[in-house]
Every structure is written in structure tokens, then in C-alpha cells.
N, C-alpha and C positions, 0 to 999 in steps of 0.2 A: 724680575717681573716683566720688565719692558722687553727683554729678549724673547720671552715666551709669547708676548703679544705680537711681536714682529713675525715670529714663526707662524702663528695662527693666521695673521693677515696674509702672509705669503702663501700658505696652504689654501686659504679661501680664494685668493686671486688665481692661483694655479687651477683650482677646481673649476672656477668660472670660465677660465680660458679654455680648458679641456672640454667643458660642456658646450661652449659656443662653437668650437672646432668640430665636435661631433654633430651638432645640429647642421652646420654647413655641409658636412659630408652627406648627411642623411637627405638634405634638400637636393643635392646634385644627383644622388642615387635615385630618388623618386622621379626627378625630371628625366633621367636616362630610361627608367622603366616605362614611363608614360610614352616616350618617343618610340621605344622598341615595340610597345603594344600597338601604337598607331601604325607603324610600318607593317607589323604582322597582320593587322586588320586589313590594310590596303592590299597586301599580297593575297590574302584569303578571298577578298571580294573580287579581285581581278581574275583569280583562278576559277572560282565557282560561279560567279555572276558575269556572264558576258555583257558587253555594253549593249544597251537597248537601242535598236535602230527603229525609229518610228517611220512606218510607211506613209506615203502621201495620200493614198486613196482611202475611202471609207470602208470598202470591202476588206482591204488588207488589215485595217485597224480592228474590224470585227473578228477576223480570223485570229489575230494576235490575242485579242481578249479571250476568245474561246480556248486557245492554247494555255493561256495563263490560268484560266478557271480550271481546266483539266489538271494542270500541275498542282494547283492549290488543293483540289479534291484528292489527288493521289497522296499528297503530303499529309492531309488531314487523316486519311485512312491509315497511313503508316503510323502517325502519332497515336491514333486511337488504338491500333493493334498493340503498339508497344506499351501503352498505358494498361491495357487489359492483361498483357503478359506480366507486367510488373506487379499488378495487384494480385494476380494468381500466385506468383512466386512469393510475394510477401505473406499471403495467407498460408501457403505451404510451410514457409519458414516458421510462422507462428505456431502452426499445428505440431511441427517437428520439435520445436523448443518446448512446447507444452508436454509432449510425450516424453521428452528427455527429462524434464522436471518431474513428471510422474514416476518415471522409472527410478530416479534417484531416491524418491521416497521422502524427500525433505519438503515438508509443507510449511508455509509461513503461517503461524497462528496469529490471528488478529488479536489486538488487545481487547480484553473483555472488561466490560464495565459492570459494576455492581448494581443490580436492579432489585428494588424492593418489590416483592410480589407475594401475595398470600398463597397458601398451599392450594386452595381451590383454583385460583387463577393460573397457577403453574400447571396443574393437572389438565385444566381446560386447554391451555396452550399446547401441551404435549399430546393430548388425546384428540383434540379438535373440539369444535363446538357441538358436534353431533352427540357425543357421549356426555351424559349428565353425571357429574361427579359430585359427591357430597362428602365433605370431610368431617361430618359429625361423628366423632369417635364413640360417643355413647350409644349411637344407634346400633353398632355392631356388637355391643356387649350382651352377655347372656343375662337374662333376668332371673333373679333368685327369689324364691318365695319367702315370706316373712316367717312362716312356721319353722323353716329349717334354721334360720338364724336364732330363733328363740331356744331351740333345742341345744344349739351349740353353746349358748350362754349358760344354760343349765349344766352342761357337761363341764365347762370351765368355771370353776369356782374362783373367780378373780376378785380379790379385795381391792382396797385402795392401792393404787400403784405407787404412792409415795412410801407406804409402809414396806412394800416389796423392795424398793430401791434402798431404803435405810437398812433393811436386814442384810442385804447383799453387799453393802459398802464396808470397806475396811477388811482386815484380815479375818475377823470372825465370820463375816458373811462368805468369804471365799472358802473358809474351812467348812462351813455348813453346806455350801454347794458341792464341795468335794465329797463330804460324807454322804450327801443325798445321792450322789452319782454312783456310789458303791453299792 
């Protein structure tokens, strides 16, 4: 048991030592990268930005300011042009990707929610509010005169329905039905 504990302690100590060594290496690498970036920045500024020489007279200072304003304006124009080109190409990319999506024919179906709606409301939603829709089903039925129904009752001599069922129940009733059919 004690041997196992010693191995665990040794493994933990080794892990901690390796971790601290890795952190020290990472700190030195970060410092080197920061120094390299600073040197690169100084080189870029020396190459692209000449040292500023301030003239002594007021007129020369005004000319320098005018030159700087002209450079600022030209840089702003270039920036604006590149932004417009970027927006235009982004729009074209969106259009082309939409066309590609349409050509594939795979449309993402949105998840549908169950909505409780009456038949009248559903027809109004489908047909619009201009069309008056009535779902009164009895309004479309044909009206039958009472005289016709009375004649039909006379033609059908129907007795009590319970007697009819009792007669047809069982094998005797089926036999009667079979004999009546012949």
C-alpha cells in the first residue's frame, strides 16, 4: 500500500515539474514573439513612414498640412472604394449561394407548430378576408318536402325494430333470411 502511495506522489511531483517547465517555455516564447513583433513594426514604420521634418516658417507648415489632408482624402477614397467592392462581392456571393441552394432542390422545412383554428378561420386565412366563407353545412343541403317522406313511410311497412332483430337472430333467423332471398 505504501509503495503505491509513493508511486502516486512521484507521478504527481513529476507532473507538476513538467507543467512548470512547460509554463516557463511558454513565457519565453511569448516574450520572443512580442520582441519580434516590435522589431517588425519598427521596420515597417521606417519603410513606409518617412521621418517628419517640421519646417520653421508658417507658410511651409500650411503647405505640409495641405499635403497631409490631400493624402488623408486619397486614403479615405481608396478605403471607401474597397468597402463598396467588398459589399458588392459579398452580395454576389450570397446570390450565387442562394442560386446553388435552389438548384440543389433541398429546402429546409421550418418546424411546424400545431395551431387550433376553426374551419371558418382557416378558410378565411387561405382565401383572404375579401371572400365571405360560411361553413354552415346544413345551408347547402337539399330541402325535402314532407309529403314525400310520408309516402315513403307508407311504402315501407316497418314494424317494431326489436321484433325484426329477434326474428333474424340465431340460426332460424338466418334460415328465414336465406329462404326469403330465394
